[in-house]
C-alpha positions in Angstrom: -34.7 -55.2 3.4 -34.5 -52.4 1.3 -30.8 -51.4 -0.1 -30.2 -47.8 0.2 -28.3 -46.6 -3.2 -25.1 -44.6 -2.7 -25.1 -40.9 -2.3 -22.3 -39.3 -4.8 -19.7 -37.6 -2.3 -20.2 -33.8 -1.2 -18.1 -31.4 -3.8 -17.2 -28.9 -1.7 -15.7 -26.1 -4.2 -12.5 -24.1 -1.8 -11.3 -20.9 -3.4 -7.5 -20.5 -3.0 -6.3 -17.0 -2.2 -4.7 -17.0 -5.3 -8.3 -17.3 -7.0 -10.0 -14.2 -4.6 -9.1 -11.1 -6.9 -8.2 -8.5 -4.0 -10.1 -5.2 -4.5 -8.0 -3.6 -1.9 -5.9 -0.4 -3.0 -5.3 2.3 -0.4 -3.5 5.5 -2.2 -1.9 8.2 -0.8 -3.5 11.0 -2.6 -1.4 13.8 -0.8 1.5 12.4 -2.1 1.0 12.8 -5.6 0.0 16.3 -5.0 3.2 17.4 -2.4 5.9 15.9 -4.2 7.6 14.9 -7.7 7.2 10.8 -8.2 10.9 9.8 -9.7 11.2 5.9 -9.3 8.6 4.0 -7.6 9.3 0.1 -6.0 6.5 -2.8 -4.6 8.1 -3.7 -1.6 6.7 -6.3 1.2 5.8 -5.4 4.4 6.3 -7.2 8.0 2.6 -7.6 9.7 1.0 -9.3 12.3 -1.7 -11.2 11.9 -4.5 -8.0 13.7 -2.4 -5.4 11.3 -3.4 -8.1 7.7 -6.4 -8.5 8.7 -7.8 -4.6 9.4 -6.0 -3.7 5.4 -8.6 -6.4 4.3 -11.2 -4.9 6.0 -9.8 -1.4 4.2 -8.9 0.4 7.9 -5.5 2.0 7.1 -3.9 5.4 6.1 -1.2 6.2 4.2 -1.4 10.3 4.4 1.3 11.1 6.9 3.7 8.5 6.1 7.5 8.0 5.1 10.2 5.9 4.9 13.2 6.2 7.0 16.6 3.5 7.1 17.4 2.2 10.5 20.3 0.0 10.5 20.7 -0.7 7.1 16.5 -1.5 7.1 13.9 0.2 5.2 10.9 0.9 8.1 7.6 2.8 7.4 6.8 5.6 10.1 3.3 6.7 10.6 1.2 4.3 8.4 -1.9 4.1 10.4 -3.6 0.8 10.7 -6.6 0.9 12.7 -6.8 -1.6 15.3 -8.9 -4.6 14.7 -12.3 -4.6 15.7 -12.7 -8.5 16.8 -9.1 -8.1 18.4 -8.6 -9.8 22.0 -5.6 -8.0 24.3 -3.2 -9.4 21.2 -4.2 -6.1 19.4 -1.2 -3.8 17.4 -0.3 -1.0 18.1 -1.9 1.6 14.8 1.5 3.9 14.9 4.3 1.3 14.8 7.0 1.6 12.7 7.1 -1.3 9.9 10.0 -3.0 8.6 9.9 -3.0 4.7 11.0 -6.6 3.1 13.0 -5.6 0.4 16.5 -7.1 -1.7 19.8 -6.1 0.1 20.8 -4.2 -3.5 17.8 -3.0 -4.0 18.2 -1.3 -0.1 21.5 -0.1 -0.7 20.9 1.4 -4.4 17.8 3.7 -2.7 19.7 4.4 0.2 22.6 5.8 -1.8 20.2 7.7 -3.8 18.8 9.8 -0.5 22.1 10.1 0.7 23.8 12.3 -2.8 20.4 14.5 -3.5 18.5 14.9 -0.5 15.2 12.4 -2.0 12.8 11.3 -0.2 10.9 7.7 0.3 7.0 8.1 0.7 4.7 5.5 0.1 2.2 5.8 -2.4 -0.1 2.4 -2.6 -0.8 -0.7 0.1 -2.7 -3.2 -1.7 -3.2 -7.0 -1.5 -1.8 -8.6 -4.4 -2.8 -12.6 -6.0 -1.3 -14.1 -3.6 -3.1 -12.8 -0.4 0.3 -10.7 0.9 0.5 -7.2 1.5 2.7 -5.0 -0.6 3.8 -1.0 -0.7 4.2 0.5 -3.5 7.4 3.6 -1.9 8.6 6.0 -4.8 11.4 8.3 -4.5 10.3 11.5 -4.7 11.2 15.0 -4.6 9.1 17.7 -2.9 7.3 20.4 -5.5 7.9 24.0 -5.1 4.8 26.2 -4.7 4.8 27.4 -8.6 4.7 23.3 -9.1 2.0 23.1 -7.1 0.0 25.9 -8.5 0.5 24.2 -12.4 -0.5 20.7 -11.1 -3.8 22.3 -10.5 -4.2 24.2 -13.1 -3.5 21.1 -15.1 -6.4 19.2 -13.0 -8.9 21.8 -14.0 -8.0 22.2 -17.8 -8.7 18.0 -18.4 -11.6 18.4 -15.9 -12.8 21.4 -18.3 -12.1 18.9 -21.4 -14.2 16.5 -20.0 -17.0 18.3 -19.4 -17.2 19.7 -22.5 -16.8 16.6 -24.5 -19.9 14.8 -22.7 -22.1 17.8 -24.3 
């Protein structure tokens, strides 16, 4: 009888969510053009399972979304997260209101600023952080006038021309 040599145990490397660098970043490009950004803040967002899976697939849109207070809590409205393709009957609604997770003192501070000066809370970015959690960057904004928008277009064109001329 031949004695078999013991085989070393298999080593399987498991990457944790913190080791995975997320490249998911969904921007609200329209907000940078339409609004003057005064102050921004990063907030957590309350999601269900199929919503986070859709965000990881990059299937979200911030274009017409905004934030509103309801019973001293902040909600994001019109945030479109597409239904998950592999979801069953337990799939989520695409444009439901989602609660933002902030501390009470931050909520009170922002609520006071909005009531006083007529500012708006607009979502700028939706991303997955290093821990694998979905975060929403919300900004306190003031709407731009038409002439401000024209100035920003001119600045953008000037930057492009400077870049083109520096290449040649």
